[in-house]
N, C-alpha and C positions, 0 to 999 in steps of 0.2 A: 518054767515056760519063758521063752525069750521075750524081751521087751517089745520087739517088733510084732510078734504074734499077738501079744496082749493088745497092742494098739489097734491092730486090724480087727480083732473081735469087738473092741469098743466102738469102732467106726461102723461096723456092720449093724450092731445093735442100735446105734443112734439113727442110722438111715431107716431101719425098720420102724422105729418109733415115729419118725417123721412121716413115713408113708401112711401109717395107720392114722396119724393125726390129721393129715391132709384129707384122707377119705372121710373121716368123721366131720372135718370142717366143711367139706363139700355138701354133706347132707344137712348140717346145721345152718350153713349160710344160704342154702337154696331157698328162694322165696316160696317154693312149693314144698319145702321140707322133704325132698325126694331126689333120687338120682336121675340122670338123664333118661335112663331106660324106664324108670317108674313114671317119669313125666310123660313120655311117649305113650306108655300103656294107658295113662289117665286120659290123654287126648284122644286115643283110639276109642275108648268107651264114651267120652264126651261127644265125639262126632257121631258115633252110631246112635247114641241116645237122641241127639239133635235130629238126625235124619228121620228117626221113627216117631218123633214127638209131634209132628204136624199131622193132624187128623186127615187133612185133605191133600197132603203131600207138598211138593215144592215145584216152583216154576223157575226156569232159567232161559233168558234170551241170549243165545250163544253166538257172538260175533267172532268167527274164527280168525279173520285177518281183515281189519278195516281198511287196508290199503288196496284191496281188490275183491272182497267178498262181503255179502250181507249177513244178516242174522237169522237164526233158526230157533224157534221157540220149542222147548221141551218141558213136559210135565212129568214128575216122578212121584211115586209112592213107595216108601221103603219099609220092609218088615222082614226080620229074621233072615237076612241074606238074599232076599228076593225083592226085585224092584219091578213095579208096573210102570210102563213108560209109553208116552205118546208124543208125537211131534208134528209140526207143520211142514216137514221136509217135502212131502208131496201130498197128493189127495188122499192117501191112506193115513187117516188120523186115528186109527184104531189103537187100542191099548194092548201092548205086548209085555210079557213077563220074561225076565232073565235074572241072572245072578249078579250080585255085587259083593265087594269085600272092602274092609278097612285095612289098608296095608301100612306096615311099619318100615321106615327107611330112615333117611336123614330127617324126615318129617313124616307126619301122618297124611295119608292120601286116600281118596275115594276111588276105587277101581271098578269100572263096569266090566266084569270079568268074562261074561258071555255075551254073544252078539245081540244087539238090540238097535233101536232107531238111531241112537247117537253114533253108532259105528259107521253109519252111512257117510258121515262127515270125515272119517279117517281113512276110508278106502282109497288108496292111491289110483286105482283103476276107474274110480267114479269121479270124473272131473267135469266141471261146467264149461270151461273154455280151453282152447288149445294151449294158452299160456300155462295152464295148470295141469297139463298132461303129466301123469306120473306123480302128481302131488295131491290130487283129489281136491277136497274142500279145506284141506289143511287143519282138520279137526283133531281132537284128542278124546280119549276115553278114560284118562286117569287125571285126577285133579288134586292138587296139594292143598291141604287144609290150613287156612290162615286165620281162623277164629270167627268171631261173630261181631256184628255191628247193626244196631237198630233192628234187631230181629231177623237179620239176614245172615246167611252163612257165606263166608268169603273163601273162595278158592283161587288158585292160580293153575293154569294149564301146565301139564308136566313138560311138554316140549317147548312151547314158546313163552311160557311164564306170563301169559296174559291173564288179567283178573276176570273172574267169572263169579257172579253172585246168584245164590239161590234165595228166592223170596217165597214166603208161605203161599201156597196155592189156594184158590177158592174153587167151589164147585163149578163156577162158570168157566174157569181156566181150562177145564177138561173138554168142554163143549165149544169153547171159543176158537179152538184150533181150526175147525172146519170153516167158521165164520171168517177167520183171518185169511184163509185160502181164497175166499170169495172176493177179497179186496184186490187180488192180483191183477185182474183185467183193468181195474181203475188206475193202478199204478202204471201199467204198460201203456194205457191210453186207448180209449174206445175208437173204433173206426168212424163213428159219427162225430168225433171231435177233430179239431185241427191237428195236423201232424206235428207242428212245432211246439216245443215246450220250453219254459224258462223257469228259473228260480229267481224270485224277486224278494229282496230284503229291504226293510225300512227300520232304521234305528231311531226314528222319531224326528230326524232332521234331514236325512239323506236316503234316497231310494237308489238301490243298485240292482242291476239285472245280470243274470248269468244264463248262458245257453245250457239247457238241461238235457242230458241223454242217459237213458236207463237201459241196462242189460238184464233181462229177466233171468237168464240161466244162472248168473252169478249174484243176482240181487244187488247189483252195484250201480251207482249213478255218478256221473261226472258233470259238474257245472262250471263252465269257464266264463270269466268276466268278459263282457262285451265292450268295456271301456277301452278306448284307444290307448295303447301302450301298456295296458295292465296284463299281467300274466297270472293274476290271482285266480284260484279255483277252489271249489268245494268238491272234494272226493269223498263219497259217503256210502257206507253199507246201509242197506235197508232191510228192516224186519217188518212183517205184516202184523196188523192188529185188526180186531173186528171193526174198529172205527177209523182206521187210517194206517199210518206207518210210524215206526221209530227209526231215526237215523243215527249212525255212529261213524265218525265223530259228529258231535252235535254242531249245528250251524251257529256260528258266532255272529251276533248282531249287536254292534256296539260293545257294551261290557257284558252282555247276556249270552247264554248259550241255550238254543232251542233244539229239542230233540224229538218232541212228539207232535206230529202233524195230523190234523183231523180232516177227514174227507168231507167235501161239500158236494152232494150229488147234483145239485142244480147247476153249478158251474164246472164241476169236474176238478176243482182245485183242491189241493191239500194245504191246510193253513195251520201255522204255529203262531201262538200269541205269547208275548212276554209282558213286561210292565213298561209304563212310560211311553207307550206307542210303538214299542219294538214288535215287529212281525216278520214272518217269512212265509212265502207262499210258492208252491209249485203250481204253475198255471199254463194255459194254452196260448199260442199266438198264431195268427192267420198267415204269417210269413216269417222267414228266418229273421232272427234278431240282428244279424249282421249280413248285409248284402255284399257279396264278394265279386271280384272281377275274374273269378276262375273260369267263367264261361268264354272269355275272349279268345282263348286258343282254339275254340271250335269255329270261329267266324270265318267267312270266306276270305281268301287271300293269305291265310296262314299256312304253315307247313302241314303236310298230311299227318293226321293223328287218328288213333283208334282207341275205343273203350269197349270192353266186353264183360257182360254178365256171363259167367261160366259155371254151369252146374257140373259136378256137385260142390266145387270149391267155394262158391258164394251163395249156395242155397240157404245156409243158415246164418248168413251175415246179419249182425244185429241192426244194421242200417237199412235192410230191406223192410219196407212197411208191410203190415198185415194184408193190405189190399194187393200189393205186389205179389206176395206169396200165394194169395187166393187166386189171382188171375193166372199165374204160372201153373198152379195145380189144375185149374180148369182147362188150360191148353192140353196138359198131359192127359186129363180124363177124356177129352174129346178126340184124341188121336187114336189110330188103330193100335191094338195090343202090341206091345213091344217097342213102340215108338214114343220118344219123349223129346221135349225141347231141351237142347243142350247148350245153346248160346244165343244171347241177344247182343249183337255187336253193332256199335255206332262207328261209322267210317266217315271222316271229314276231309275234304280237300284232296281226294285221291285223283288219279288220272281219269277215273270214271265219275267224278263228282262226289257228292255226299249221299250216303244211303244207310238205312238200317238193314241189318242182315240177320235173319232168323235161321239158325241151324238146328238140325234134329239128329238124334241118335236112333238107330234102328232102320235106316234106309230111306227115309223121306227126303226129298230134294230140298235144298236151301231156298228160302224165299227172300227176295230183295225188294225193299221199298225205297225208291229214290226221293230225296227231299232237298229242299233249299233251306239254308239256315239264315234266319232273320233275327237281328238284334233288337231287343227292347232295352235301351240304355237307361231308362228311368227305373224300371223294376229289376234291371240286371238279370234278365232271363234270355234264353234263346227260344225262338218259335220255329218249329219244323213245318215247312209248307209242303204239301203233297205234290210230288212230280210224277206219280204213277208207280205201279208195280211192274216188275219184269214179266210176271205171270199174267198181267192184264187187268187184274182186279184184286181187291182185298180178300185174302183167304179167310173164310168164315171162322176158322179155328183161332185166328190171330186178331180178329176184329176188336175185341175188348181191350186187349193189352196195347195194341197199336193205337187205339183211340186215345189212351192215356198219354202216350208219347207225343201225339199230334195235337194236344190240347191248344186252342187258340190263346189261352192265358200264358202259355210258355212253360219252360222248365228252368228251375234253378240248378246251377251246376256248382258243386262244392268239392274241392280237393281236401280229402280227409287226412288226419295226422296219425293214422294207424295202419297196420298191415294185416293181411289175412292169408295165412299159409305161405304165400310167396312174397318176394320183395317188391313187386309192382306197386306203384302208387295207387291208392284207392280213390275213385271219384264216385260221387252219388249224383243222380239226376232225379229231381223232385218236381212233381207237378205243382204249378201255382194255383190249381183249381180243385185239387182233390188230395186224398191221402196216399197217393202213389209215389213211392220212392224206390229206385232200383240201384243196386250197388255194382260197380264195375271195376275191372282192372284197367289201368292205362297201358297202352302199347306204343308209347312215344319213343 
């Protein structure tokens, strides 16, 4: 045998010995005394055993995207590949059964493999706002297993890698879903309460206030500082509980973070309490926290301007108050079949003067209410003074909604910083004496 051939055989034998040695070393050096595949199999069994170990199941408050969405509470009971599940997504808090599996990949994951309540958050056709069209609630139904901590199971969502924790459920957790749903009107704000809301924080030495606006469909709130020159804001997702709300991200007050707010039925406030005098409260205000000069462009002597509430584009605008929606619905209910109010338009400083224009779909003639615009510089409102109707008198079907616009207390006018469907600037007109607020497009 040639020397070169002998050397090649020796090298091959040496390499084979090294490969076997490395394989043995991997097993011996592993803290689990197992190969990666064996470790994944062990984790698979560990997770399934954990899921089935809680007699009353598990609870998770799932915040899918805390930059624009709130939290949804789910309760689960796992057994032999079948999960019983309920959620507070809507008023249907019943328990439904479906299948789950423990999947092996680069890590172990929990997969809700057949449709159930949690899939409502991942349906791209099921979206709460126009911004989320085609994205739904950005939820997931597969969760990567990352171990245990303090009796909780730690997961990360498969798509966005956000942490989600399962905590052991109690018997009350299953029935509390319906009670949490009952908290929603308190978060939205009752029609018997003032229209304006604020978030007030107190770190024990300084009180700060933030204009608070909540969007029920997305369960999301934005609170902007009212301090001059400050652009600081709290943007938070909200999850409902039987006693109040949970917010995420938590509100930072001094060095503390407060996330659980308890509802006070007497005042309508939601209060969070820390230590050393640190508090945060969501409360009501009888007037806007910041009085703007946005109304001035409507005053006599300025250029011609127009602002219009247009159905259906603004019917579901979050800045329409419940009272406004109710009065618009009453108008439609009292019109002949097939006719609806299609527009409430405010025209200022035209060649015909200033007037409110009520347009209708279905054939009814437009109604015109002529007004004079009077400034209240102290309260920064406009007061619309009656100059008569083109038709001669107030149409009965418009009496209630028109009275809100003609309130002697005046209307606050605010230029909003968001858009709805179109690029037109949004203005809101809000009664200084009631919970009436209507949303309009600007036609300048």
